[in-house]
C-alpha positions in Angstrom: -51.9 99.4 87.0 -53.6 97.2 84.5 -54.1 94.5 87.1 -56.1 96.9 89.3 -58.3 97.7 86.3 -59.0 94.0 85.7 -59.4 93.4 89.4 -62.0 96.1 89.6 -64.0 94.6 86.7 -64.0 91.2 88.3 -64.9 92.6 91.7 -67.6 94.9 90.5 -70.3 92.1 90.8 -69.3 91.4 94.4 -69.1 87.6 93.6 -72.6 87.4 92.0 -72.4 85.4 88.8 -76.0 84.3 88.3 -79.2 84.8 90.1 -82.6 83.1 89.7 -84.3 85.8 91.7 -86.3 87.9 89.2 -86.3 90.8 91.6 -82.5 90.8 92.1 -80.9 94.1 91.3 -77.3 94.8 91.0 -76.2 98.1 92.6 -73.2 99.3 90.8 -71.1 102.0 92.4 -70.4 104.6 89.8 -66.8 105.0 89.2 -65.4 108.2 90.7 -64.2 110.0 87.7 -62.0 112.9 88.5 -63.3 116.2 87.2 -61.0 118.0 84.9 -59.7 121.3 86.2 -59.9 124.4 84.0 -56.7 125.0 81.9 -55.7 128.0 84.0 -55.7 125.9 87.1 -53.6 123.1 85.6 -49.9 123.1 86.5 -48.2 121.1 83.8 -44.6 120.1 83.7 -42.8 119.7 80.3 -39.4 117.8 80.2 -37.1 115.9 78.0 -36.8 112.2 78.9 -34.3 109.6 77.5 -34.4 107.0 80.3 -35.1 103.4 79.2 -35.9 104.4 75.6 -32.8 103.2 73.8 -31.3 106.7 73.8 -34.3 108.2 71.9 -35.7 111.4 73.3 -39.3 112.0 74.2 -41.0 115.1 75.5 -42.9 114.2 78.7 -45.9 116.2 79.9 -47.0 115.5 83.5 -49.2 117.1 86.1 -52.6 116.9 84.3 -55.5 116.6 86.7 -58.7 115.4 85.2 -60.5 112.7 83.2 -58.6 110.3 81.0 -60.7 111.4 77.9 -59.6 115.0 78.4 -55.9 113.9 78.8 -56.2 111.8 75.6 -57.7 114.8 73.7 -54.9 117.0 74.9 -52.3 114.4 73.8 -53.9 114.0 70.4 -53.9 117.8 69.9 -50.2 118.1 70.8 -49.2 115.2 68.6 -51.2 116.6 65.7 -49.7 120.1 66.1 -46.2 118.7 66.4 -46.7 116.3 63.5 -45.2 113.4 65.4 -46.3 110.2 67.2 -46.6 109.6 70.9 -48.9 108.1 73.5 -50.9 108.9 76.6 -50.6 106.5 79.5 -50.5 106.5 83.2 -51.5 110.1 83.4 -48.6 111.3 81.2 -48.3 112.4 77.6 -45.3 111.2 75.7 -44.4 113.0 72.4 -41.7 111.5 70.3 -38.7 113.9 69.9 -37.6 117.1 71.6 -40.5 119.5 71.2 -40.3 121.2 74.6 -40.4 124.8 73.2 -43.2 124.2 70.8 -45.3 122.3 73.3 -44.7 125.0 75.9 -46.0 127.6 73.4 -49.1 125.4 72.5 -50.0 124.8 76.1 -49.7 128.4 77.1 -51.8 129.5 74.1 -54.5 127.0 75.2 -54.5 128.7 78.6 -52.5 126.1 80.6 -49.9 127.0 83.1 -46.8 125.1 81.9 -43.3 124.9 83.4 -40.2 123.6 81.7 -38.3 121.1 83.9 -34.6 120.2 83.3 -32.0 121.7 81.0 
């Protein structure tokens, strides 16, 4: 995923490195940022995940549709309310530890539709 990001940066000039033409203008295509849906339209999935984590459990929240900034804000809010660490990457929120019930309550109180996945 990171390669695509770097590739996009390099290709954004379409090969132009330097121009002596004083009237040259670069036309940048604005990035298509996905608009964040309202919380009541979001369908989030909350699950416990232990795969490839050395046996340590994390609470995984998936299904968020919207801008990365909004996802990071939601992740920060959940980490703060749970009092633990975590990260936001690749469209998922990872919260250290098993906080499925607490996160479900927080998401529902914020107006999100949340569903618990797994046992």
